[in-house]
N, C-alpha and C positions, 0 to 999 in steps of 0.2 A: 503494500499500500504506499510505498514511498513515492510513487509517481502521481498520486492523487492530490489535486490543488482544491482548496476551499476559498471562496470569495469572502474577504473581510469587508465590513462596512467601512466606508471612508470617513475619516475623522476631520477632513479638511473643511474650512468654511470658505465660502466665496468671499473674496475680498472686495470691499467697496472702495471705489476710487475717491479721492478727496474732492474731485470735481462734482461727482455724482451727489455726494454728501452735502455740498454747498448748494447745489440746485434744489435738493429736497428741503433744506432749511429755508431758502429764500421762498419757495412755493408755499410752505407752511406759514411763513410770516406774512406773505401777501394775503393769503386766505384768511388769517386771523384778523388782519386789519380790515379787510373787506367786510367780514362778519361783524366787526365792531361798528364800522360806519353804518351798515345796513341796520343794525339794532338801534343805533341812535336815531336814525331817521324814521324807523317804523314806530319807535316809542316816543319820538319827539319830546324831549325833556321839557318839562314845564317851564314857562317863561313869563315874566311880568313886563316885558318890553316888546311892544307891538304897535302896529298901525292898521286899523281896520276901517271899512266902509260898509254901509248898508242902508236899511230902511226901518222906520217905525211906522206901522200902519195901524190906524184906529178906526173902529166901527162901533157906533152907539147901539147897534142892534144886539150886542152881546155875543156874537159869534161871526165867524168868517162868512162873507157873502150875504148876510142878513139884511133885509130892508132896513134902512137907517135914516134917521133925521140928519146924522152928521157922520161924515167919513173924512179922513185926512191921511196924507202920507207925508213923511218927514225924511229928508236925507239925514242919515246918522253918521258921524265921523268920530272915531274913537282913537286916541293917541295915549300911550302909557310908556313910561320909563321906570323900570324897577317897581312896577305895581302901582305907580301914582300918575294920574294924568287927567284927561278930560273927555267927556262925551258931549258932542254938540248936536243938536237937532234943528234942522232948517226946513220949514214948511215948503213942499213943492207942489202939492195939490190939496184941494179942499176948499169948502165954502167959507171957512174962517179959521183962525188959529186959536184953538182952545187952550193950549199949553201956556202956563204962566211963567215957566222957567224953560230956558233953551240951552243953557250951558250948565253942565253938571260936573261936580268934582268927583273923580274916580280914585278910589284907594283899594289896596288889597287885591289888585288884578292878577289872576293866574289863568294862563291859556295853556291847555295840553291837548292831545289828540282827541279827547272825548268831552271836555267841558271848557267853557270860558266862565269863570266866576269873578265877581267884582262887587264892590260896594259903590253905588251910585247915589250921591246926595244922602248918604247914610243908610240906604236900603240895600240889601243883599239881592243880586240878580245871579242867576245860573242859566247859561245858555248851552244846552248839549249840542255836540257836533251832529249834524243831520246830513246824511248821505244818500238816503234812499226813500225819501218822502213822496208820496203821490199828492199830498195836499199842497205842499210848497215845492213842487217838482222843479220849478224854474230857479229856485233858491237852494237846491241840493248843493252839498259841499259848503255848508255854511254853519255858523253857530246860530241857533234859533231859540227864542223863548216866546211863549204865547200863553194868553189866558183870556177867558170871557165868562161872564156871569151865566149865560145860558149855553155856552159852547160845549159840544160833546167832548169826551176824553180824547178822541182822535185829533181835536184841534187845540189841544193843551200840551205844552211840553215845557220843561224847565221850571224856573222860579221867576215870576214877574207879576206885577199887579199894577193896576191904574193908580193905586196910592203912591207908587214909585215916582210918578210924573204929575206934579201939581197942575191942576186945572182939569184933569180927567175925572169923569164921574165913575163911581164904583162899579157900575153895570156895564161899562164899555169893554169891547173886545180890543186887544192889542197884541201885535206881533212885532218883536224886535229881531231883526236879522242883521248879523255882522259877519263879514268874511274878509279874508286877506286879499288884496288886489293881486291878480295874476296867480292865485292859488292853483296848483296843479289839481286835476281831477283824479281823486283817489278816494278810498273809503274813509281814510283818516288824513289830517293834514300832514304832509311830509315835511313842511317847513313852516315857520312863522316868520312873517316879515320883520325886519329890524326897524326900530324907531329911528326916525331921522329928524334931528333938530332943524327948525325952520331958520 
């Protein structure tokens, strides 16, 4: 049996070149950075610094589209730096201007992908991010708050009240819509506009 050979398992490891190791490290690093950046944009860290535009719509009928003695639409402009700023309302349509205050001090503003919260004239407002509404379809991809004395639940979202805006009767329906100019169309805001000093 001296001529019989048996195969022994090889104990050698395949050696990795230094160049291949560097390529693997670079690819892993780039992937890690990309995932971190994607996570930041998808989660959009909360901010108190922003500029937004939108509208405030008022209907004395107590709900959206109701027959009303009074309706009005205002341009809404919000500017905030580190959570402190202003909300300005300018009448653009309506038979008269029922608001007695048009410039509001804003404090405690925080915008994130899901809500915009702020204190306006000492009253807390919360505007959820709305991306798939059939009621405000033309205003999807916006922060929206609405309430009305006779409005169905489908027409009420967030936290807002006529009491927040001096001059409005308690039974009025109102919708405040705010969005970032040039906001990309996505399910959540991927970026928040930066406040610019005038």
